C-alpha positions in Angstrom: 120.6 97.8 146.9 121.1 96.6 150.7 118.9 93.4 151.9 115.1 95.3 152.8 114.0 93.8 156.0 111.4 91.6 155.8 109.5 93.5 158.6 109.4 96.8 157.3 107.6 95.1 154.1 105.2 93.9 156.1 104.6 97.3 157.8 105.0 98.9 154.5 101.7 96.9 153.8 100.0 97.6 157.2 100.5 100.6 156.6 98.3 101.2 153.8 95.6 98.9 155.2 95.4 101.3 158.3 95.0 104.3 156.7 98.0 106.1 159.0 100.8 106.0 161.3 98.5 106.2 164.2 96.7 103.2 163.5 99.1 100.9 162.0 100.7 101.0 165.5 97.4 100.2 167.8 97.0 97.4 165.2 100.1 96.1 165.8 101.4 96.9 169.7 104.4 98.6 168.2 105.6 102.3 168.6 104.7 104.8 166.5 108.3 106.4 166.4 109.4 102.6 165.6 107.6 102.4 162.7 108.5 105.5 161.5 111.9 104.6 161.3 110.5 101.3 159.9 109.5 103.5 156.7 113.0 105.7 156.7 114.8 103.5 156.6 113.9 101.6 153.4 113.2 104.6 151.7 116.5 105.0 152.3 117.3 101.8 151.2 115.4 102.5 148.0 115.9 106.0 147.6 112.5 106.3 146.9 109.3 107.7 148.4 107.4 105.5 150.1 104.7 107.0 151.7 103.0 110.4 151.0 100.5 112.5 153.5 97.2 113.7 152.8 94.5 115.1 153.9 92.8 112.3 155.6 95.9 110.3 156.9 98.8 108.9 154.2 99.0 107.0 151.1 101.3 105.0 149.3 103.4 106.4 146.2 103.5 103.6 143.6 106.4 102.3 144.4 105.1 101.8 148.4 102.7 100.0 147.0 104.8 97.6 144.6 106.4 96.9 147.4 103.4 96.3 149.5 102.5 93.8 147.9 105.1 91.7 149.4 105.1 93.1 152.3 101.2 91.4 151.8 103.0 88.0 150.7 105.1 87.9 153.6 102.4 88.3 156.5 100.6 86.0 155.1 103.4 83.4 154.9 104.0 83.8 158.2 100.1 83.0 159.3 100.5 80.0 157.4 103.3 79.4 159.4 102.0 80.0 163.0 98.4 78.1 161.5 100.4 75.0 161.0 102.4 75.2 164.3 98.9 75.1 165.8 98.1 72.3 164.0 100.9 70.6 165.2 100.4 71.6 168.8 96.6 70.2 168.1 97.9 67.0 166.0 95.8 68.4 163.4 97.6 67.3 160.1 94.5 65.5 158.0 92.3 68.9 158.2 92.0 70.3 154.4 90.3 72.5 152.4 89.5 72.3 149.1 88.7 74.6 146.3 86.4 74.1 143.2 84.5 76.1 141.2 80.6 74.6 141.0 81.0 71.9 138.1 84.0 70.3 139.9 82.4 71.0 142.9 79.2 69.2 143.0 80.8 66.0 140.9 84.2 65.1 141.2 84.9 67.4 144.1 82.0 66.3 146.0 82.3 62.3 145.9 85.8 62.9 147.1 84.9 64.9 149.7 82.3 61.7 151.1 84.7 59.1 150.1 87.5 60.5 152.6 85.7 60.8 155.2 84.4 57.6 155.6 87.0 55.7 154.9 89.8 58.2 156.1 90.6 60.6 159.0 91.0 63.3 156.6 88.7 66.1 157.4 88.3 67.7 154.3 86.8 71.3 153.9 85.2 72.4 150.6 85.1 76.0 149.0 83.4 76.4 146.3 85.7 79.5 144.6 86.1 80.3 140.3 89.9 78.7 139.1 91.7 82.2 139.1 90.5 83.0 143.0 90.8 79.9 144.1 94.9 80.3 142.5 95.3 83.0 145.0 93.7 81.4 147.9 96.5 78.9 147.4 99.2 81.4 147.2 98.2 82.5 150.1 98.4 79.2 152.0 94.8 80.0 152.8 93.7 76.4 151.2 95.6 73.1 150.3 94.5 72.2 147.3 92.2 73.8 144.6 90.8 71.9 141.7 90.5 73.7 138.4 90.3 73.9 135.0 91.8 76.3 131.7 90.2 76.2 128.3 92.2 74.2 125.1 90.9 77.6 123.4 92.6 79.7 125.8 95.3 78.2 127.4 97.7 80.7 128.7 94.4 82.5 130.5 94.9 80.9 133.8 98.3 82.0 135.4 100.2 79.3 137.4 103.0 80.5 139.3 106.5 79.3 140.0 105.2 78.0 143.8 102.6 76.3 142.7 102.1 72.9 140.9 99.7 71.7 138.5 98.4 67.9 138.3 96.1 67.5 135.7 92.9 65.0 135.8 92.0 64.8 132.7 89.5 66.7 130.4 86.4 67.8 130.3 84.2 68.3 126.6 81.5 71.2 126.5 78.5 70.4 125.3 76.1 72.4 123.3 72.6 72.8 125.7 69.7 73.4 123.0 65.9 72.4 123.5 65.2 68.7 122.5 62.2 70.4 119.6 65.2 72.1 118.1 66.1 71.2 115.1 70.0 70.7 116.3 68.7 68.8 118.4 67.1 66.2 116.3 69.5 66.5 113.3 71.7 65.4 116.6 69.4 62.8 117.6 69.4 61.2 114.1 72.9 60.9 113.3 74.9 60.5 117.2 77.7 62.9 115.1 79.0 65.9 116.9 77.6 69.6 116.4 79.5 72.0 114.7 78.6 75.2 116.4 78.0 76.8 113.7 74.7 75.0 113.4 74.5 77.9 116.3 75.6 80.6 114.5 72.0 82.7 114.4 70.8 82.0 117.9 71.2 84.2 121.2 74.2 82.1 123.5 74.2 82.2 126.8 77.1 82.1 128.9 78.9 82.2 132.0 81.8 83.6 134.1 84.1 85.4 132.2 86.3 83.2 131.7 83.9 81.1 130.4 82.2 83.6 127.8 86.1 84.4 127.0 86.1 81.1 125.9 82.8 80.9 123.7 83.4 83.7 121.7 87.0 81.8 121.0 85.6 78.8 119.9 82.7 81.0 118.0 85.0 82.9 115.9 87.1 79.7 115.2 83.5 78.9 113.6 83.4 81.4 111.8 80.6 84.3 114.0 80.4 86.0 116.4 78.3 85.1 119.2 75.2 86.9 120.4 75.5 86.7 123.6 72.1 87.7 125.5 72.7 86.6 129.0 75.8 85.9 131.3 75.3 83.6 135.2 77.2 80.3 136.1 74.8 78.9 137.8 74.0 76.2 136.0 70.3 75.6 136.3 69.8 79.3 135.8 71.8 78.2 132.1 69.0 75.1 131.8 65.9 77.5 133.0 67.0 79.4 130.4 67.2 77.5 127.2 64.5 75.9 128.5 62.2 78.4 127.6 63.7 79.5 124.6 66.4 82.2 126.0 68.8 80.7 123.6 71.3 78.5 124.0 74.5 77.7 125.6 78.2 76.4 126.0 78.1 73.9 129.5 81.1 71.1 130.1 79.7 67.5 130.4 80.9 67.3 134.2 77.3 69.7 134.5 75.4 67.2 132.4 76.3 64.5 135.1 74.1 66.7 138.1 70.7 66.7 136.9 69.9 67.7 133.2 66.0 67.9 131.9 64.6 66.1 130.2 63.5 68.7 127.3 67.3 69.7 126.9 70.1 68.2 125.0 74.0 68.0 125.7 75.4 67.9 121.7 78.8 67.0 121.6 80.9 69.6 119.8 83.2 68.7 116.1 85.7 71.1 117.4 88.3 69.1 119.3 89.6 72.6 121.5 85.9 72.3 122.8 87.2 71.2 125.5 88.9 72.3 129.0 91.2 70.5 131.1 90.6 69.3 134.9 93.6 69.7 137.6 94.5 70.3 141.0 97.2 72.7 141.2 98.5 72.8 144.9 101.8 74.9 146.5 105.1 73.4 145.2 107.3 70.8 148.0 103.4 70.1 150.1 104.4 66.8 150.4 102.2 66.0 153.7 101.0 62.1 153.9 97.0 63.4 154.2 97.3 66.2 151.0 99.1 63.2 148.6 95.6 60.9 149.6 93.6 63.6 148.9 95.3 63.6 145.4 95.1 60.3 144.9 91.2 59.7 145.5 91.0 62.9 142.9 92.9 61.4 140.9 91.1 57.9 140.8 87.6 60.0 141.0 88.3 61.8 138.2 88.6 58.3 135.5 84.5 58.2 136.5 83.8 61.6 134.4 87.4 62.9 132.4 88.5 61.2 129.5 92.4 61.4 128.6 91.9 63.7 125.9 
C-alpha cells in the first residue's frame, strides 16, 4: 500500500467532526472538490469505502472511523507544534500544565505549585482530572505532565503507551475509613496493628471512582467477601460525611487523610500488601525541557513527605 497522506487523514477526521463535505470545506478553507478528491484518493489507496452518504449528510464507515483516529492524532500534534512555535516567539518556555487527581492535587501537586511559584520563574497551571483522562490529555499534547496512580491489585488497568514515560514517585497505602465508635476502630486503637479487610465484610461500603471501586472489589475478593456497595463518590468530603453518619465504611488513600480527617473518624492501616497504590508522573517521551525537569524534581522532593518507598 502507498504511503497515506497525513492531510487526507486529518481531512477524514474533520469530515467526521463536521458531518458533511460542505461544512468541512467551510470550516477548513478547502474547496469542496479538493476535499472530495482527497477522500477518493485515500479510498483508492485503502481499497475500501471510507465515507458514505446518509439522509442527514455523511458518516464514516468502520474503516473510515479507524483511520480518522490517526487523523485526530496528527491534528493534535500539529496543534501542539503550532502552540510551541507561538510560545517560542513570545518566550513562553516556562508555562507548564500539570494534571492530577483530587487527592494528589490537594497535597503533592498543590505544594509543588506553591514552591515553584515562590522560587522559580516557572508558571504552573494545575488541572484536576482522573488518571485515564489525564493520560489522554498528555498524549494529545494538551498538557505537559500528569500525576497519576495505579493500584497494586490491578496493575494493568492504566495503559501508558510507548509515546509516554512513567516516573514513579512512591507508594500511597490505602486506609479503611470507619467511625471512631466502631468495633473496628476500637480494636485498631487498642492494638495498633493493621486491620484485615474482612473485619468490615458485613458493613455497607462507600466506593470511589470506577477504578477505585474495582480496586475495592479486588481487595475484598482477596479477603474472602463481596463488598455491599451502597454509594459511589470520588468526593472525599462526601465520603467522610457518609461514613460519619453511619452510612458505611470506605477505602481511601492515605493522601486523602493528610488533608483533613474529622475527629470522629479513624483511618485504619490494612493488613494486605496489595492495599496500596503507586503514584507517579507521566510525561511525553523525549520531552527534556529544563522547566519540566525542574517540575519533576520538585514533585519528587515534595512526594517524600507523603509517599513511602514501598
